C-alpha positions as CSV (number, residue, x, y, z in Angstrom):
1,X,6.9,15.1,14.3
2,X,6.9,14.3,10.6
3,X,6.3,10.8,9.4
4,X,6.5,9.3,5.9
5,X,4.3,6.4,5.0
6,X,5.6,4.8,1.8
7,X,3.5,2.3,0.0
8,X,5.4,0.3,-2.7
9,X,3.9,-2.1,-5.1
10,X,3.9,-3.4,-8.7
11,X,7.1,-4.4,-10.3
12,X,9.1,-2.1,-8.0
13,X,8.8,-4.5,-5.0
14,X,9.1,-7.7,-7.0
15,X,12.1,-7.2,-9.2
16,X,15.6,-7.1,-7.7
17,X,16.9,-4.0,-9.5
18,X,13.9,-1.8,-8.8
19,X,13.6,-3.0,-5.2
20,X,17.2,-2.2,-4.6
21,X,16.8,1.3,-5.9
22,X,13.6,1.8,-3.9
23,X,15.2,0.6,-0.7
24,X,18.3,2.8,-1.2
25,X,16.0,5.8,-1.6
26,X,13.8,4.7,1.3
27,X,16.9,4.5,3.6
28,X,17.7,8.2,2.7
29,X,14.3,9.5,3.7
30,X,14.8,11.8,6.7
31,X,12.8,11.3,9.8
32,X,10.3,8.7,11.0
33,X,9.0,6.3,8.3
34,X,7.3,3.1,7.6
35,X,6.9,1.0,4.5
36,X,3.7,-0.8,3.3
37,X,4.1,-3.2,0.5
38,X,2.0,-5.3,-1.9
39,X,3.1,-8.3,-4.0
40,X,0.2,-9.0,-6.2
41,X,2.2,-10.1,-9.3
42,X,4.1,-12.7,-7.2
43,X,0.9,-13.9,-5.7
44,X,-0.6,-14.3,-9.2
45,X,2.5,-16.1,-10.5
46,X,2.4,-18.6,-7.6
47,X,-1.3,-19.1,-8.1
48,X,-0.7,-20.0,-11.7
49,X,2.0,-22.5,-10.7
50,X,-0.5,-24.1,-8.3
51,X,-3.3,-24.1,-10.8
52,X,-5.4,-21.6,-8.9
53,X,-7.4,-19.1,-11.0
54,X,-6.9,-15.4,-10.2
55,X,-10.0,-13.3,-10.4
56,X,-10.0,-9.5,-10.2
57,X,-12.8,-6.9,-10.1
58,X,-11.7,-3.2,-10.7
59,X,-8.2,-4.0,-9.6
60,X,-9.3,-5.9,-6.4
61,X,-8.5,-9.6,-6.0
62,X,-11.3,-12.1,-5.3
63,X,-9.9,-14.1,-2.4
64,X,-11.2,-17.7,-1.9
65,X,-9.7,-20.0,0.6
66,X,-6.9,-21.3,-1.7
67,X,-6.0,-17.7,-2.8
68,X,-5.9,-16.6,0.9
69,X,-3.3,-19.2,1.6
70,X,-1.2,-18.0,-1.4
71,X,-1.4,-14.3,-0.6
72,X,-0.5,-15.0,3.1
73,X,2.5,-16.9,2.1
74,X,3.6,-14.3,-0.5
75,X,2.8,-11.1,1.3
76,X,3.4,-11.8,4.9
77,X,6.2,-14.3,4.2
78,X,8.4,-14.1,1.1
79,X,8.0,-10.5,0.0
80,X,7.9,-9.1,3.6
81,X,10.9,-10.9,4.9
82,X,12.9,-10.2,1.8
83,X,12.4,-6.5,2.2
84,X,13.3,-6.7,5.9
85,X,16.5,-8.5,5.1
86,X,17.4,-6.0,2.4
87,X,16.8,-3.1,4.8
88,X,19.0,-4.8,7.4
89,X,21.7,-4.9,4.8
90,X,21.4,-1.2,4.5
91,X,21.6,-0.7,8.3
92,X,17.9,0.1,8.6
93,X,16.5,-1.7,11.6
94,X,13.3,-3.0,10.1
95,X,10.7,-5.2,11.6
96,X,8.2,-7.1,9.4
97,X,4.5,-7.1,10.4
98,X,1.1,-8.1,9.2
99,X,-2.1,-6.8,10.6
100,X,-2.5,-9.8,12.9
101,X,0.9,-9.1,14.6
102,X,0.5,-7.2,17.9
103,X,-3.2,-6.7,16.9
104,X,-2.0,-4.0,14.5
105,X,-4.9,-3.9,12.1
106,X,-8.4,-5.4,12.9
107,X,-10.7,-5.9,9.9
108,X,-14.1,-7.2,9.1
109,X,-14.8,-9.6,6.2
110,X,-16.3,-7.6,3.4
111,X,-20.0,-8.2,2.8
112,X,-21.5,-8.7,-0.7
113,X,-21.0,-5.5,-2.8
114,X,-23.2,-5.1,-5.8
115,X,-23.7,-8.8,-5.8
116,X,-19.9,-9.5,-5.8
117,X,-18.5,-11.9,-3.1
118,X,-14.9,-10.9,-2.6
119,X,-14.3,-13.9,-0.3
120,X,-11.7,-13.5,2.5
121,X,-11.1,-9.8,1.9
122,X,-11.0,-7.5,4.9
123,X,-12.2,-3.9,5.3
124,X,-10.1,-2.1,8.0
125,X,-12.0,-1.2,11.1
126,X,-9.3,-0.3,13.6
127,X,-5.6,0.4,13.7
128,X,-3.5,0.3,16.9
129,X,-1.2,3.3,16.3
130,X,0.4,2.9,19.8
131,X,2.2,-0.2,18.6
132,X,3.7,1.5,15.6
133,X,4.7,4.6,17.5
134,X,6.4,2.5,20.2
135,X,8.4,0.7,17.5
136,X,9.3,3.9,15.8
137,X,10.3,5.6,19.1
138,X,12.7,2.6,19.6
139,X,14.3,3.2,16.3
140,X,12.6,0.5,14.4
141,X,11.2,0.9,10.9
142,X,7.9,-1.1,10.4
143,X,7.4,-3.0,7.2
144,X,3.8,-3.9,6.9
145,X,2.2,-6.5,4.6
146,X,-1.5,-6.4,3.6
147,X,-2.8,-9.3,5.7
148,X,-5.1,-8.4,8.5
149,X,-7.3,-10.4,10.9
150,X,-10.9,-10.3,12.2
151,X,-10.2,-11.0,15.9
152,X,-11.7,-14.5,15.7
153,X,-8.7,-16.2,14.2
154,X,-9.4,-15.5,10.5
155,X,-6.8,-13.9,8.4
156,X,-8.0,-11.5,5.7
157,X,-6.5,-10.2,2.5
158,X,-6.7,-6.4,2.5
159,X,-5.7,-4.0,-0.3
160,X,-2.2,-2.7,0.3
161,X,-3.2,0.8,-0.8
162,X,-6.0,0.7,1.7
163,X,-3.5,-0.4,4.4
164,X,-1.2,2.5,3.7
165,X,-4.1,5.0,3.7
166,X,-5.6,3.7,6.9
167,X,-2.2,3.7,8.7
168,X,-1.5,7.2,7.5
169,X,-4.9,8.4,8.5
170,X,-4.9,6.8,12.0
171,X,-1.4,8.1,12.7
172,X,-2.3,11.6,11.6
173,X,-5.6,11.7,13.5
174,X,-4.6,10.1,16.8
175,X,-1.2,11.6,17.4
176,X,-1.2,15.0,15.7
177,X,1.6,13.9,13.4
178,X,2.4,15.6,10.1
179,X,2.0,12.5,7.9
180,X,3.0,12.3,4.2
181,X,1.7,9.4,2.2
182,X,3.5,8.4,-1.0
183,X,2.3,5.6,-3.3
184,X,5.4,4.4,-5.2
185,X,5.1,2.1,-8.2
186,X,6.8,1.7,-11.6
187,X,5.3,4.7,-13.3
188,X,6.3,8.4,-12.5
189,X,2.7,9.3,-11.6
190,X,-0.8,9.1,-12.9
191,X,-0.5,9.2,-16.7
192,X,-2.9,10.8,-19.2
193,X,-1.6,8.2,-21.7
194,X,-0.7,4.9,-19.9
195,X,1.8,4.2,-22.7
196,X,3.7,7.5,-22.4
197,X,5.6,8.2,-19.2
198,X,6.0,11.8,-20.2
199,X,2.2,12.5,-19.8
200,X,2.3,12.7,-16.0
201,X,-0.7,14.6,-14.5
202,X,1.1,16.9,-12.0
203,X,-1.8,17.4,-9.7
204,X,-5.4,16.0,-9.5
205,X,-8.5,17.1,-7.5
206,X,-11.2,14.6,-6.5
207,X,-13.6,16.0,-9.1
208,X,-10.9,15.6,-11.8
209,X,-10.4,12.0,-10.6
210,X,-14.1,11.3,-11.2
211,X,-13.9,12.8,-14.6
212,X,-10.8,10.8,-15.6
213,X,-12.4,7.6,-14.3
214,X,-15.5,8.2,-16.5
215,X,-13.2,8.9,-19.5
216,X,-11.2,5.8,-18.9
217,X,-7.9,7.7,-18.2
218,X,-7.9,6.1,-14.8
219,X,-8.8,2.5,-14.6
220,X,-8.2,-0.9,-12.9
221,X,-5.7,-0.8,-10.1
222,X,-5.3,2.9,-10.2
223,X,-8.9,3.4,-9.0
224,X,-8.5,2.0,-5.5
225,X,-5.1,3.7,-5.2
226,X,-6.7,7.1,-5.9
227,X,-9.8,6.3,-3.8
228,X,-7.6,5.6,-0.8
229,X,-5.3,8.6,-1.4
230,X,-8.2,11.1,-1.5
231,X,-9.8,9.4,1.6
232,X,-6.5,9.9,3.5
233,X,-6.4,13.6,2.6
234,X,-10.0,14.1,3.8
235,X,-9.2,12.4,7.1
236,X,-6.1,14.4,8.1
237,X,-3.1,13.3,6.1
238,X,-1.0,16.3,5.1
239,X,0.2,15.3,1.6
240,X,-0.5,12.4,-0.8
241,X,1.7,11.8,-3.8
242,X,1.7,9.1,-6.5
243,X,5.1,8.5,-8.1
244,X,8.0,6.1,-8.7
245,X,11.4,5.6,-7.0
246,X,12.9,8.7,-8.7
247,X,10.0,10.7,-7.3
248,X,11.1,9.8,-3.8
249,X,14.3,11.8,-4.6
250,X,13.0,14.7,-6.6
251,X,9.5,15.1,-5.2
252,X,7.8,14.8,-8.6
253,X,4.7,12.8,-9.5
254,X,1.0,13.3,-9.2
255,X,0.0,15.4,-6.1
256,X,-3.6,14.8,-4.9
257,X,-5.6,17.8,-3.9
258,X,-9.0,18.0,-2.3
259,X,-10.0,21.0,-4.3
């Protein structure tokens, strides 16, 4: 069985026009599918309104206690349920989940890394794929927000790109599924020039990724996205693409290759 894991983030998920386009295209994807979403811009905006400082390191959010409250409200609440409602409008029988629901994604609080305390950030340790497959078999379309738990009652903020990668990997490895992972955001792919949408890099190997990172072509939030994409390929995911909503229709974007 083929299964598409679509991760959507950036402006696409947080602006009405682009979200509508995305969900129209998502509805038309043939076969089993699930959607993973972020919501970082909305979380940052709410933090600003509440007077909570947002701190980022290489595209990853530092999550103190106050920030954890904000991202839980935004990711697992507002953004998740809005997407579910919009999919129901399109006759897609969606169900919204976070990692704590049905023990879907168990994580461990990230230890200090290079002297950086990321706070309540979770690194995925285990995914219960049986839950997702049961829902999909019943005709449901899971919509997963990037909040996980540690098994001891603590919620943890987990990078949405990582969530998508881990779900795709676990589904591919444990069930012999042919899994395609697509990272969908506002740009048509990874760009050689971030200011020019016509400079899409059509394919990228891991070695090229390292080179682009050293040269500064790839930076900030694109780094964890590519890290997760290549990790998914190494661990059994069939195909990984980075693109925009149009790429869901025409198959164009940046295709990741191991070699």
